[in-house]
C-alpha positions as CSV (number, residue, x, y, z in Angstrom):
1,M,0.2,-4.1,8.7
2,K,-2.0,-1.9,6.5
3,K,-3.8,-0.4,9.5
4,L,-0.4,0.2,11.3
5,F,1.0,1.9,8.2
6,V,-2.1,4.2,7.8
7,L,-2.2,5.1,11.5
8,S,1.5,5.8,11.7
9,F,1.4,8.2,8.7
10,L,-1.7,10.1,10.0
11,V,0.1,10.6,13.4
12,V,3.2,11.8,11.7
13,L,1.2,14.1,9.4
14,F,-0.7,15.6,12.3
15,K,2.5,16.3,14.2
16,I,4.2,17.9,11.2
17,T,1.1,20.0,10.5
18,T,1.1,21.2,14.1
19,V,4.8,22.2,13.9
20,V,5.1,23.8,10.5
21,G,1.5,25.1,10.2
22,Q,1.3,24.8,6.4
23,A,-1.6,24.0,4.1
24,V,-3.4,20.6,4.3
25,E,-5.3,19.4,1.2
26,L,-7.9,16.6,0.7
27,R,-8.0,15.3,-2.9
28,P,-10.7,12.8,-3.9
29,I,-9.4,10.7,-6.9
30,A,-11.1,8.9,-9.8
31,L,-8.9,7.2,-12.4
32,Y,-9.3,4.9,-15.5
33,T,-6.7,2.1,-15.2
34,F,-5.6,0.4,-18.4
35,Q,-5.4,-3.3,-19.0
36,E,-2.0,-4.9,-18.1
37,S,-0.6,-8.4,-18.7
38,F,2.4,-10.2,-17.3
39,P,4.1,-13.7,-17.6
40,I,3.4,-16.5,-15.1
41,S,4.5,-20.1,-15.0
42,A,1.3,-21.3,-16.7
43,G,1.3,-18.6,-19.5
44,E,0.1,-15.1,-19.1
45,A,-2.1,-13.3,-16.5
46,I,-4.2,-10.3,-17.6
47,I,-5.5,-7.6,-15.2
48,R,-8.5,-6.1,-16.9
49,E,-9.1,-2.4,-17.3
50,G,-11.4,-0.6,-14.9
51,S,-12.1,2.3,-12.6
52,T,-9.9,3.2,-9.6
53,F,-11.2,5.4,-6.8
54,G,-9.6,6.8,-3.7
55,A,-8.3,9.9,-1.9
56,E,-5.1,11.7,-1.0
57,L,-4.3,13.7,2.1
58,G,-1.5,16.1,1.4
59,L,0.6,18.4,3.5
60,V,2.0,21.3,1.5
61,L,5.3,22.1,3.3
62,N,6.1,25.1,1.0
63,E,5.5,26.2,-2.6
64,M,7.7,23.3,-3.9
65,I,7.2,20.3,-1.6
66,D,4.1,18.3,-0.9
67,V,4.1,15.2,1.4
68,N,1.0,13.0,1.0
69,F,-0.8,9.8,1.9
70,T,-2.8,8.0,-0.8
71,Y,-5.4,5.3,-0.7
72,L,-6.6,3.8,-4.0
73,F,-9.0,0.9,-4.7
74,M,-9.8,-1.0,-7.9
75,K,-12.3,-3.9,-8.3
76,T,-11.6,-5.7,-11.6
77,D,-11.0,-9.2,-13.1
78,M,-7.9,-11.2,-13.7
79,D,-7.8,-13.9,-16.4
80,I,-5.2,-16.5,-17.2
81,R,-4.2,-17.2,-20.8
82,T,-2.3,-20.6,-20.9
83,G,0.1,-21.8,-23.5
84,F,-0.5,-24.7,-25.9
85,G,-1.1,-28.0,-24.2
86,L,-1.5,-26.5,-20.7
87,P,-4.8,-26.7,-18.7
88,T,-7.1,-23.7,-18.5
89,I,-7.0,-21.9,-15.2
90,P,-10.3,-20.2,-14.1
91,G,-10.1,-16.5,-13.8
92,S,-11.0,-14.5,-10.7
93,G,-12.4,-11.2,-9.6
94,V,-9.8,-9.2,-7.7
95,N,-9.8,-6.3,-5.3
96,I,-6.6,-4.2,-5.5
97,A,-6.0,-1.7,-2.6
98,N,-3.0,0.6,-2.5
99,Y,-1.8,2.4,0.6
100,Q,1.2,4.8,-0.1
101,L,3.2,7.6,1.4
102,G,4.8,10.0,-1.1
103,F,6.0,13.4,-2.0
104,N,5.5,15.7,-4.9
105,H,7.8,18.5,-6.3
106,Q,5.6,21.2,-7.6
107,R,5.8,24.6,-9.2
108,V,3.4,27.6,-9.1
109,V,2.6,29.2,-12.5
110,G,-0.1,31.3,-14.0
111,A,-1.0,35.0,-13.8
112,K,-2.8,34.3,-10.4
113,D,-0.4,31.6,-9.2
114,N,-3.3,29.2,-9.3
115,I,-1.7,26.5,-11.7
116,K,0.6,24.0,-10.0
117,P,2.2,21.3,-12.2
118,Y,3.9,18.5,-10.2
119,A,5.7,15.2,-10.3
120,G,6.2,12.8,-7.5
121,I,7.0,9.3,-6.2
122,K,5.1,7.0,-3.8
123,I,5.9,3.9,-1.8
124,G,3.7,1.7,0.4
125,V,1.9,-1.6,0.3
126,L,-0.5,-3.2,-2.2
127,N,-3.1,-5.9,-1.3
128,A,-4.6,-8.1,-4.0
129,A,-7.6,-10.1,-2.6
130,Y,-9.0,-12.7,-5.1
131,D,-12.6,-13.9,-5.2
132,N,-11.4,-17.4,-6.5
133,P,-10.7,-19.4,-3.3
134,T,-8.0,-21.4,-5.0
135,W,-5.9,-18.3,-5.5
136,E,-3.7,-17.0,-2.7
137,S,-4.3,-13.3,-1.9
138,S,-1.1,-11.3,-1.4
139,T,0.3,-8.2,0.2
140,K,3.4,-6.6,-1.3
141,M,5.5,-3.5,-1.2
142,S,4.5,-1.1,-4.0
143,V,5.9,2.0,-5.7
144,G,4.2,4.6,-7.8
145,F,5.1,7.6,-10.0
146,N,2.7,10.4,-10.7
147,L,2.6,13.5,-12.9
148,G,-0.1,16.1,-12.9
149,T,-1.4,19.6,-12.5
150,K,-3.6,21.2,-9.8
151,I,-5.7,24.2,-11.0
152,M,-7.2,26.2,-8.1
153,F,-10.4,28.1,-8.9
154,T,-10.6,29.7,-5.5
155,E,-8.2,29.7,-2.5
156,K,-10.0,26.6,-1.2
157,V,-11.2,24.6,-4.2
158,G,-9.7,23.3,-7.4
159,I,-9.2,20.3,-9.7
160,N,-6.4,17.8,-10.0
161,L,-5.5,16.3,-13.3
162,M,-3.0,13.3,-13.1
163,A,-1.3,10.3,-14.7
164,L,-0.2,7.5,-12.4
165,L,2.1,4.5,-12.9
166,Q,1.8,1.8,-10.1
167,S,3.8,-1.4,-9.6
168,P,3.9,-4.0,-6.8
169,V,7.5,-5.0,-5.8
170,S,8.6,-8.6,-5.2
171,G,12.3,-9.1,-4.4
172,F,14.4,-7.4,-7.1
173,G,11.5,-7.8,-9.6
174,L,7.8,-7.0,-9.6
175,G,4.8,-9.3,-9.6
176,I,1.5,-10.5,-8.1
177,G,1.2,-14.1,-6.8
178,T,-1.8,-16.2,-8.0
179,G,-1.5,-19.4,-6.0
180,G,-1.5,-22.2,-8.5
181,A,0.2,-20.1,-11.2
182,S,3.3,-18.5,-9.9
183,V,5.0,-15.3,-11.0
184,G,8.7,-15.2,-11.6
185,T,11.0,-13.1,-9.4
186,Y,11.7,-10.8,-12.3
187,S,8.1,-10.5,-13.7
188,Y,7.2,-6.9,-14.2
189,V,3.7,-5.5,-13.6
190,F,2.9,-1.9,-14.3
191,Q,-0.6,-0.4,-14.0
192,F,-1.1,2.9,-15.8
193,S,-4.0,5.2,-14.9
194,L,-5.3,8.6,-16.1
195,G,-7.9,10.8,-14.4
196,G,-8.0,13.3,-11.6
197,G,-10.4,14.7,-9.0
198,L,-11.0,17.7,-6.8
199,V,-8.8,19.6,-4.4
200,F,-10.1,20.9,-1.1
201,K,-7.7,23.1,1.0
202,L,-8.5,22.4,4.6
203,K,-6.0,24.7,6.2
């Protein structure tokens, strides 16, 4: 499903680029993702803080609209904190991968029109693969909200400063499954990240 999602977007992006002939940007990304916890049937699960890396391929349709595909990867640990009288559940390393399609609304400011603040939304799939064989890996729909600013130093190269809020979706609520310790339908998981990266204008 992940490969089909990525391939479908790249085909659509190529066709749109061919038709509209606007700018294409490659944006390597490095973020610091903060620790997050959420309730489970056995107590509380904790996703430890860590580094998130990835890249974004964006199609700038005009000065205000940017359509993009984003891949982000985080390797971290998840621990289980149980309540009184409950058995301890061993923690696990976890690889979290996000594949998302999104769009940004941006503005152009600055004396040289080289500063571009933006805000946007993303939707796609999140895969959580656990090192602990007793935990069940999961793939869920995910949503993200981002806010940032691109600062172009030349016509082709710049930096991208951003804040990102990510969340996997399960039914009407949000959550990550952990096999032996289940997450309620209305458990909420939000991962907040700060960082940025570079901007390379390819076209």
